[in-house]
N, C-alpha and C positions, 0 to 999 in steps of 0.2 A: 125745678130745672126743666127747661124746654128742650124738646127733641128737634126743634128747628135748626137747620145747619147755620153756622156762622158765615159771615161774608168770606172769611178766610178759607172756608171749606167748600166754596163754590167750585163745581167741576168746570174746568176750562180745557177745551180741546186744543191741544197743541199739535199742529201739523208738522211734518218733516221740514217743510219750507220755513215755517215760523222758527223752528228749532235752529235750522242752519243760519237764518238771518240773525238770530240771537247770538250764536257762536261767533259769527263774523263781526257783530257789533262789539262783543267782548274782546276779540282779537284786535279790532281797530282801536278800542279804548286803551288796551294794554300797549299797543305800538305807539300811540300818541303820548301816553305817559312816559314810556321809555325815551322817546325823542325829547320831550319836555325836560326831563331830568338831565339828559345829556347836554342840552342847550344851556341849562342853568349852570352846569359844571364848566362850560366853555366861556362863560361871561367873565371878562377881565377888563376892567376899566383902567387899570394901571394906577388907580387911586387907592388910598387906604379906606378901610370901612368907614371911619369917622368922616373923611373928606367926601365920600360918596353920599353919606347921610346929609351932610351940609349942602352939597350940590343939589340934591333932590329937594331939600327943604327950601332952598333959594329959588327954585323954579316956580312959575305961576301955576299953582295947583292948590288944592285944599288939604294937602297932607301935613300932618303935624310930625315933629321929630319922633314922637312916640309911635305913631302909625308907621312911619318909615322903618324904624328899628324893629317893630313887631313884624312887618312884612319880610325883612331880611331874616329874622329868626325863623319865621315860617318856611321860607325858602330853604334855609339850612336844614330844617327838620324834614322837609320833603326830600332833599337829596339823600338823607340818611335812611329813608324808608324804602322798602322793596316795592316793586311795581304791583305785586299782588296786594300788599297792604293798601296802597293808594287806590287800587281798583275796588277793594272792599269798602273803603271810605266813600268812594264815588257812588257805589251801589247803595250804601246805607243812606247817604245824604239825599240822593236823588230818588231813591225808591222807598223812602220812609221805612227803612229796615234798621234793626240793630246791627252792630258789627258782627255779632254771633250769627244772626240770620243771614247776613250777606255772605259770610264765610261758608255757612252750610249750603246756601244756594250755589255758590261757585263750585264747591266740592261735588254737589249732585250733578250740576251741568257738566263738569269735567268727567265724572263717572259715566254719564249718559253718552257723552261724546266718544269716550274710549270704547264703549260697548256698541254704540249704534252709528257713530259718526263716520265721516269719510264718504267717499264716493260709493254709490250703490253698484254692486256687480251687475253688469249687463250681459 
């Protein structure tokens, strides 16, 4: 067994500015996800689900009826998920993390923000 540190154990210096930018990015992502799910809830074509699938299928695109149905199922799943869950999925997908790692990361960042975040007293 080697005593050499893994890439994961590399020391990274995180400045206050980097931390605050990260927090703002997380807040922005959370806000965007909230807006997106709200907009999905407000979409009303006045058509039945079946008619909407047929309408989309009839448009000049490369979508199959199965892909359209799967898309609608995914949108319904997204509406049922919490913003936090969606944020964890985004972090996991984009950050090459497991959901457990993404959740642990969010918990630690929230803990650090509670302890050290906010405006510095001047």
